[in-house]
Phi, psi and omega in degrees: 000129177272097181296334178307319182294332183274338180249358184301326182302332179296334181254017176085015181256141164246120183238129179233122177247102178052051181256144176293152181299334176301319178291317179297317179301312180298320179296315179295324179299317178290315185298316186255002180055055179226168170248130182251128182245126182258129174292319182252100182296333180294339178295340181296338181271352178295138182253149182216154168238128183201157175226126179237128179242118176051043179263144174285165177304314181298321179296318179294314179297324177297324178297315177295320179297321183284341182250349182231176180264059180234162169230160177214159171219146180246124177235096184064241180259019178246133177241130181243120180249124177244159184096188185235138172272158175047039177302321183290326178295321183290332183284339182284000000 
């Protein structure tokens, strides 16, 4: 067990090791006090490894937007993600 991953939040880190986007989504919802709505529910099963230190919600979402085929919009405490994650993984 990597205890670093469980206590990292105390130091401003969000660490994901091969976690499904459903887990990342739930973590971001708690971390940023928002509700995230996915247009493509199958994207929730896509897995990622990432480390974010002191990043804003927009910065984290921009990283996913720049590496995946998604767009997002933020309306108050609601985040709407459109498009699909891990399209390239599914084609293999």
